[in-house]
C-alpha positions in Angstrom: 163.9 152.2 61.0 166.4 149.8 62.5 168.0 152.6 64.5 164.5 153.8 65.9 163.9 150.2 67.2 167.3 149.9 68.8 167.0 153.2 70.7 163.5 152.0 71.9 165.1 148.9 73.3 167.9 150.8 75.0 165.4 153.1 76.7 165.7 152.8 80.6 161.9 151.9 80.9 162.2 148.9 78.6 165.7 147.5 79.7 164.1 145.3 82.6 161.7 143.6 80.0 164.4 142.3 77.7 164.8 138.5 77.6 161.9 138.0 80.2 158.8 135.9 79.7 155.4 137.7 79.4 153.3 138.5 82.3 150.8 135.9 81.1 153.4 133.2 81.1 154.6 134.2 84.5 151.0 133.9 86.0 150.5 130.5 84.4 153.9 129.2 85.8 152.8 130.5 89.3 149.4 128.8 89.3 150.8 125.6 88.1 153.5 125.6 90.9 150.8 126.3 93.4 148.6 123.5 92.2 151.4 121.1 92.3 152.2 122.0 96.0 148.4 121.8 97.0 148.1 118.4 95.3 151.2 117.1 97.2 149.7 118.5 100.4 146.3 116.8 99.9 148.0 113.5 99.0 149.9 113.6 102.2 146.7 114.3 104.2 145.0 111.5 102.5 147.9 109.1 103.3 147.6 110.3 106.9 143.8 109.6 107.0 144.6 106.1 105.7 147.0 105.6 108.5 150.1 105.8 106.3 153.3 107.9 106.9 152.2 108.8 110.4 155.9 108.6 111.9 156.7 112.3 111.1 153.7 113.8 112.9 153.9 115.2 116.3 151.2 114.9 119.0 149.3 118.1 118.0 149.2 117.1 114.4 148.0 113.6 115.4 145.2 115.0 117.6 144.1 117.4 114.7 144.0 114.3 112.4 141.9 112.4 115.0 139.4 115.3 115.2 139.1 115.3 111.4 138.5 111.6 111.2 136.0 111.6 114.1 134.0 114.4 112.3 134.0 112.4 109.2 132.7 109.3 110.9 130.0 111.1 112.8 128.6 112.5 109.5 128.9 109.1 108.0 127.0 107.3 110.9 124.3 110.0 110.7 123.9 109.6 107.0 123.9 105.8 107.3 121.4 106.0 110.3 119.1 108.2 108.2 119.1 105.8 105.3 118.4 102.8 107.5 115.5 104.6 109.2 114.2 105.3 105.7 114.5 101.8 104.7 112.8 100.6 107.8 109.9 102.9 107.2 109.6 101.8 103.6 109.6 98.1 104.7 106.9 98.8 107.3 104.8 100.4 104.7 105.4 97.4 102.3 104.5 94.9 105.2 101.2 96.7 105.8 100.5 96.6 102.1 101.3 92.9 101.8 98.9 92.2 104.9 96.1 94.1 103.1 96.9 92.1 99.9 96.9 88.8 101.8 93.5 89.6 103.2 92.2 90.5 99.8 93.5 87.2 98.3 91.9 85.3 101.1 88.5 86.9 100.4 89.0 86.1 96.7 89.7 82.4 97.4 86.8 82.1 99.7 84.5 83.7 97.1 85.9 81.3 94.3 85.5 78.2 96.6 81.8 79.2 97.4 81.3 79.9 93.6 82.5 76.4 92.8 80.4 74.7 95.4 83.3 73.9 98.0 82.3 74.4 101.6 84.7 75.3 104.4 85.0 72.8 107.1 83.1 74.0 110.1 85.0 76.2 112.3 87.6 77.0 109.7 88.5 80.6 109.9 90.1 82.8 107.1 93.5 82.5 108.8 93.1 78.7 109.1 92.1 78.8 105.3 95.4 80.4 104.4 97.3 77.7 106.3 95.2 75.0 104.5 95.2 76.2 100.9 98.6 74.8 100.2 97.4 71.3 100.9 94.5 71.5 98.5 96.6 70.6 95.5 97.7 67.2 96.6 94.8 65.3 98.5 95.8 62.2 100.3 94.1 59.2 98.7 92.8 58.1 102.1 90.8 61.3 102.3 88.8 60.3 99.2 87.7 57.2 101.1 86.5 58.8 104.3 87.2 62.6 104.7 86.2 62.5 108.3 88.7 59.8 109.4 92.2 60.6 110.6 95.3 58.8 111.9 95.7 61.5 114.6 93.7 64.3 115.8 95.8 66.9 117.8 94.0 69.3 120.2 95.7 72.6 121.2 98.2 74.6 119.1 100.9 74.9 121.7 104.4 74.3 120.7 104.6 70.7 121.7 101.3 69.9 119.8 102.4 71.9 116.7 105.8 70.1 116.6 104.0 66.8 116.8 101.5 67.7 114.0 104.3 68.6 111.8 106.2 65.5 112.4 103.3 63.2 111.9 102.3 64.9 108.6 105.9 64.7 107.3 105.6 61.0 108.0 102.5 60.6 105.9 99.9 60.4 108.6 96.6 62.1 108.0 96.3 64.8 110.7 93.5 67.1 111.9 94.6 69.8 114.2 92.0 71.7 116.3 92.1 74.5 118.8 89.4 76.2 120.9 91.2 79.5 120.6 91.2 81.7 117.4 95.0 82.1 117.5 98.1 79.7 117.4 100.3 79.0 120.4 97.9 78.2 123.1 99.8 78.8 126.4 103.0 79.3 124.6 101.7 82.3 122.6 103.2 85.6 122.3 101.4 88.9 123.1 101.7 92.4 121.8 101.5 95.2 124.4 97.8 95.9 124.2 97.1 92.2 124.5 99.4 91.9 127.5 97.7 94.9 129.2 94.3 93.4 128.5 95.3 90.1 130.1 96.9 91.5 133.3 95.4 94.9 133.7 92.0 94.6 132.2 92.3 97.3 129.6 94.1 97.6 126.3 95.4 101.0 126.7 99.1 100.8 128.1 101.1 104.0 128.7 102.3 105.7 125.4 105.9 105.9 127.0 106.4 102.2 126.4 106.2 102.5 122.7 104.1 101.0 119.8 102.0 97.9 120.9 102.8 96.1 117.7 106.6 96.2 118.4 106.1 93.9 121.4 106.1 90.1 121.2 106.0 89.0 124.8 106.3 85.1 125.3 104.0 83.5 127.8 106.3 80.6 128.1 109.8 82.1 127.5 112.5 79.7 126.6 115.7 79.8 124.7 116.8 76.9 122.2 120.1 75.1 122.9 122.1 75.5 119.7 123.0 71.7 119.4 119.9 70.2 121.3 116.9 68.3 120.4 114.7 71.1 119.1 117.3 72.2 116.6 117.7 68.6 115.4 113.9 68.6 115.0 114.0 71.9 113.1 116.6 70.8 110.7 114.9 67.5 110.1 111.6 69.0 109.2 113.2 71.9 107.2 111.1 74.3 109.4 114.3 76.5 109.6 113.2 78.0 106.1 110.2 79.7 107.8 112.3 81.2 110.7 115.3 83.4 111.5 117.3 82.9 114.6 119.8 84.9 116.4 122.5 83.8 119.1 121.8 84.8 122.6 124.4 87.0 124.0 125.3 85.5 127.4 124.7 82.4 130.0 125.3 83.3 133.5 125.0 81.7 137.0 124.3 83.2 140.4 126.6 82.5 143.2 126.9 84.2 146.7 125.0 87.2 145.8 126.7 87.9 142.4 126.3 87.0 138.7 129.1 85.2 136.9 129.6 84.0 133.3 129.2 80.1 133.1 132.5 78.5 132.4 132.0 75.6 130.1 135.5 74.4 129.1 138.9 73.7 130.8 140.2 77.1 129.4 137.2 79.0 130.7 137.5 77.3 134.1 140.9 78.5 134.6 139.9 82.2 134.0 136.6 82.0 135.9 136.4 84.1 139.2 133.9 81.5 140.5 136.6 79.4 141.8 139.9 79.7 143.8 143.2 78.7 142.2 143.2 75.0 143.6 139.5 74.5 142.7 140.3 75.8 139.2 142.9 73.0 138.6 140.4 70.4 139.9 137.6 71.7 137.7 140.0 71.8 134.7 140.8 68.1 135.1 137.1 67.4 135.4 136.2 69.4 132.3 138.9 67.6 130.4 137.4 64.2 131.4 133.9 65.3 130.2 135.3 66.7 126.9 137.3 63.6 126.0 134.6 61.2 127.2 133.2 58.9 124.3 130.6 56.4 125.2 132.1 53.9 122.7 135.6 54.4 123.6 136.4 52.7 126.8 139.9 54.4 127.0 138.1 57.7 127.6 136.2 56.4 130.6 139.1 56.4 133.2 137.8 53.2 134.8 134.3 54.6 135.4 131.1 52.9 134.1 128.9 55.9 133.8 125.8 53.6 133.6 126.3 52.4 137.0 128.2 55.0 139.1 126.3 58.1 140.1 127.0 61.7 139.3 127.9 62.3 142.9 130.5 59.5 142.8 132.2 60.8 139.6 132.2 64.4 141.0 133.7 63.1 144.4 136.6 61.6 142.3 137.8 65.1 141.4 137.2 66.6 144.8 135.1 69.4 143.6 133.5 71.9 146.1 129.8 72.4 146.6 129.7 75.8 144.8 131.3 74.3 141.8 129.0 71.3 141.8 126.2 73.8 141.9 127.0 75.6 138.6 128.1 72.4 136.9 124.9 70.6 137.7 122.5 73.4 137.2 124.0 75.9 134.8 125.9 73.5 132.5 124.0 70.2 132.8 120.7 72.1 133.2 119.2 69.9 135.9 116.2 71.3 137.7 117.2 70.1 141.1 119.9 68.0 143.0 118.2 64.7 142.5 120.6 64.0 139.5 123.5 63.5 141.9 122.1 59.9 142.9 121.2 58.9 139.4 123.7 57.3 136.8 126.3 59.8 135.7 126.0 59.1 131.9 123.1 61.5 131.4 124.9 64.1 133.5 128.2 63.9 131.4 126.0 64.0 128.1 124.4 67.1 129.2 127.6 68.8 130.0 129.0 67.8 126.5 125.7 69.1 124.8 126.3 72.5 126.6 129.9 72.7 125.4 129.1 71.5 121.8 126.3 74.0 121.7 128.6 76.9 122.9 131.2 76.1 120.2 128.6 75.8 117.4 128.1 79.6 116.9 131.2 80.7 119.0 129.1 83.2 120.7 128.7 84.1 124.4 126.1 81.4 125.1 125.0 78.0 123.9 121.5 79.3 123.1 119.6 80.8 120.1 116.3 82.5 119.9 113.9 83.2 117.0 113.4 86.7 115.8 109.9 88.0 116.8 109.5 85.6 119.6 108.5 82.1 120.1 105.1 82.3 118.6 106.9 81.9 115.3 107.6 78.3 116.2 104.2 76.8 116.5 103.0 78.8 113.5 106.0 77.4 111.4 105.2 73.8 112.4 101.5 74.4 111.6 102.6 75.6 108.2 104.7 72.6 107.7 101.8 70.3 108.6 99.6 72.1 106.2 102.2 71.7 103.3 102.1 67.9 103.9 98.2 67.6 104.0 97.4 68.5 107.5 94.0 70.2 108.2 93.7 73.0 110.7 90.5 74.3 112.4 90.8 77.2 114.9 88.1 78.6 117.1 86.5 75.2 117.6 84.7 75.3 121.1 84.0 72.3 123.4 86.4 69.8 121.7 85.2 66.5 123.3 87.1 63.5 123.0 84.9 60.3 122.2 85.6 56.9 123.5 84.3 53.4 122.6 83.0 50.7 125.0 86.6 49.5 125.8 87.7 53.1 126.7 89.8 53.9 123.5 89.6 57.2 121.9 87.8 57.2 118.5 87.2 60.7 117.7 86.6 64.3 118.6 83.2 66.2 118.7 82.8 69.9 118.2 79.6 71.8 117.4 77.7 68.7 116.8 80.1 67.2 114.3 82.5 64.2 115.0 85.8 63.5 113.3 87.0 60.0 113.8 90.5 59.0 114.5 92.9 56.2 115.6 94.7 58.4 118.2 94.3 61.8 120.0 97.1 64.0 121.1 96.5 67.0 123.2 97.6 69.2 126.2 96.3 68.6 129.6 93.3 71.1 129.3 91.4 68.9 126.9 91.4 65.8 129.1 91.3 67.1 132.7 90.2 63.7 134.2 93.4 62.0 132.9 95.9 64.3 134.4 97.1 65.2 137.9 98.4 68.4 139.4 102.1 68.1 140.2 102.7 71.8 141.2 102.6 75.4 140.1 105.0 77.7 138.2 105.3 81.4 139.2 106.5 83.9 136.8 107.2 87.6 136.7 107.1 89.5 133.4 109.0 92.8 133.4 109.4 95.5 131.0 112.7 97.4 131.5 114.8 100.1 129.8 118.2 98.4 130.4 119.9 95.0 130.3 120.2 92.8 133.5 123.0 94.3 135.4 126.4 92.4 135.7 125.6 90.6 132.4 128.1 92.5 130.3 125.3 94.6 128.8 123.8 91.6 127.1 120.8 92.3 124.9 119.7 88.7 125.6 120.8 86.4 128.5 119.9 83.6 130.8 120.8 83.6 134.5 120.3 80.4 136.6 120.0 80.7 140.4 120.8 77.3 141.8 118.7 75.9 144.5 121.2 76.0 147.3 122.1 79.6 146.7 118.6 80.6 147.5 117.7 77.9 150.1 115.1 76.3 147.8 114.2 72.9 146.6 114.4 73.9 142.9 116.2 76.4 140.7 115.1 80.0 139.7 115.5 81.2 136.1 116.0 84.8 134.7 115.3 85.3 131.0 116.0 88.5 129.1 115.6 89.6 125.4 115.1 92.9 123.8 114.8 95.0 120.6 117.8 93.0 119.4 115.5 90.0 118.8 112.5 92.2 117.6 110.5 91.6 120.7 110.3 95.0 122.0 110.9 98.6 120.7 114.3 100.2 120.5 115.8 100.6 124.0 113.3 98.2 125.8 114.0 94.9 127.4 111.6 92.1 128.5 112.8 90.1 131.4 111.2 87.0 133.1 111.7 85.5 136.5 110.4 81.9 136.8 110.4 79.3 139.4 108.4 76.4 140.8 106.2 77.5 143.5 107.1 76.2 147.0 105.2 78.5 149.3 101.9 80.2 149.7 103.2 83.6 148.5 104.7 83.0 144.9 105.5 86.7 144.4 107.7 86.8 147.4 109.4 83.7 146.2 110.3 85.4 143.0 111.9 88.5 144.9 115.6 87.2 144.8 115.4 87.2 141.1 113.6 90.3 140.7 116.1 92.1 142.8 118.8 91.3 140.3 116.9 93.1 137.5 117.5 96.7 138.7 114.9 99.4 137.8 111.6 98.0 136.3 109.3 100.1 134.2 106.3 97.6 134.5 105.9 94.2 136.1 103.2 91.5 135.7 102.8 88.3 137.9 101.4 85.1 136.9 101.0 81.5 138.2 99.7 78.5 136.5 99.2 74.8 137.4 101.5 72.2 136.1 100.0 68.8 135.0 101.3 65.5 134.0 99.1 62.5 132.5 98.0 59.6 134.6 96.6 57.5 131.8 98.1 54.5 130.1 98.5 55.6 126.5 98.4 52.2 125.0 95.1 51.5 126.7 93.0 54.7 125.7 95.0 55.9 122.6 95.2 59.3 124.3 98.6 61.0 124.3 98.8 63.9 126.6 101.7 66.3 126.8 102.9 67.6 130.1 102.6 71.3 131.2 105.6 73.6 130.6 108.0 73.7 133.5 109.9 76.8 134.9 113.1 76.2 133.0 114.2 78.8 130.3 115.4 76.2 127.9 113.6 73.8 125.7 115.3 70.5 126.6 112.5 69.1 128.9 109.9 70.2 126.3 111.6 68.3 123.4 112.1 65.2 125.6 108.3 65.1 126.0 107.7 65.6 122.3 110.1 62.8 121.4 108.5 60.6 123.9 105.0 60.9 122.4 106.3 60.8 118.8 108.0 57.5 119.6 105.0 56.0 121.3 102.8 56.7 118.2 105.2 56.0 115.3 107.7 53.7 116.9 110.5 55.9 115.8 113.0 57.7 117.8 
């Protein structure tokens, strides 16, 4: 048997198979080697995509790697965009459901109040009820004594009036706030596209190409908020910020000799600015350093100047600045409306410049301004909410609000629809007491819908451009204001631009042309003019505190000054 096996092994067909692994083992070993090689290759490609070990790649390999990464990023962006759109759609549906639920709850509350014998105050709409419900839990003791007597009655729900109403309520005053309209905001309201079309074109059917009406929030009094200014201090003081969301404005620009330039606000920016020549930059830098270092309580920083006595013109002349430089400093930085500031004490001028620089540094953005998402109509509504939380009562849609006076000429109450609410003081906008105000001019405004940002503003989705008076041969400045879908005031890809100016001729539309020409192509344009009033009464004599009309500026500083003045007169606080 052993011999047979030995002869088989020595047969020529079997000699090659002696001492060799089986075919199965050979195949296993080959696959294993291939997998190791493939894993090493994939690890190397992964390191390359992470940006590692790129030194050994030639140009062709780098380009191939770039295409692979670009393709991956494109698919990633598409997937991410799809998910974002789905989330937005879901939020819109949820928002509509919440609105329906809110209306249902309001109806339930009204039914409940009616069933318990509570009567709504005359003229109180369901919207007003929603605002006022929060104050029902804690009634001011004074209301138990005389529910129709108030410390202050505020007429009109413009921004100024709503801020004051909120401040008074926070201070513990009993406030009744009334408006002849059935909406908040008064002259400073925001309109959707249908409302805008109805107001200016007489119909509520705008072109479908402009997008959905509800995605528009077009301010009738467009203004940005300076980030470190008075309005922000009021927002923080009252904690109204919890009702609002803000976003920084992209850019602040100035018009000079036919072109638009970024506003330089510091000594470093002055050296880089194309607005000035080399020698003028050095002079401007010295002036900016003086302003930045100036401290009112530190005489060492005054450089021998008493800014309460010397004029702005005298301070500027010390540094030998040119007229064009003075233009953008006075109007785009200090935000003066005209050149009258030059002959006034320089302290306010310097403080305004410092405010601009401090505001620019606060958010480290491209401008010193912020702006609320969904437009300025959110501001009066938020202050109205604040007032209600602190016991304020709101009545919308109250026609013919008539201020009542006693024999000595002092305001004692307000009558509407045959009912009179008594008070100590009345606060209102000029339209409620036309015999106690005077016309001081007109404001012209163009409202433009566009499909692009303002040219030469670095593609800013939001921006302010100031056109100083001398650059246009005018007596006062012109203002450009632009915001867009980035602040949720227009559909994707749409921009809302405004051109505003004090009227100086009999042709307001022609006056606005220099500003409109800077906007580029315009989809739609609307023109508006309104009268500007200031009070003529003596507040202490008649207890009537009347706000001034909104000016042409695209910032809130003059607005807040008026609010603080009225608040101080009534409360004795600053």
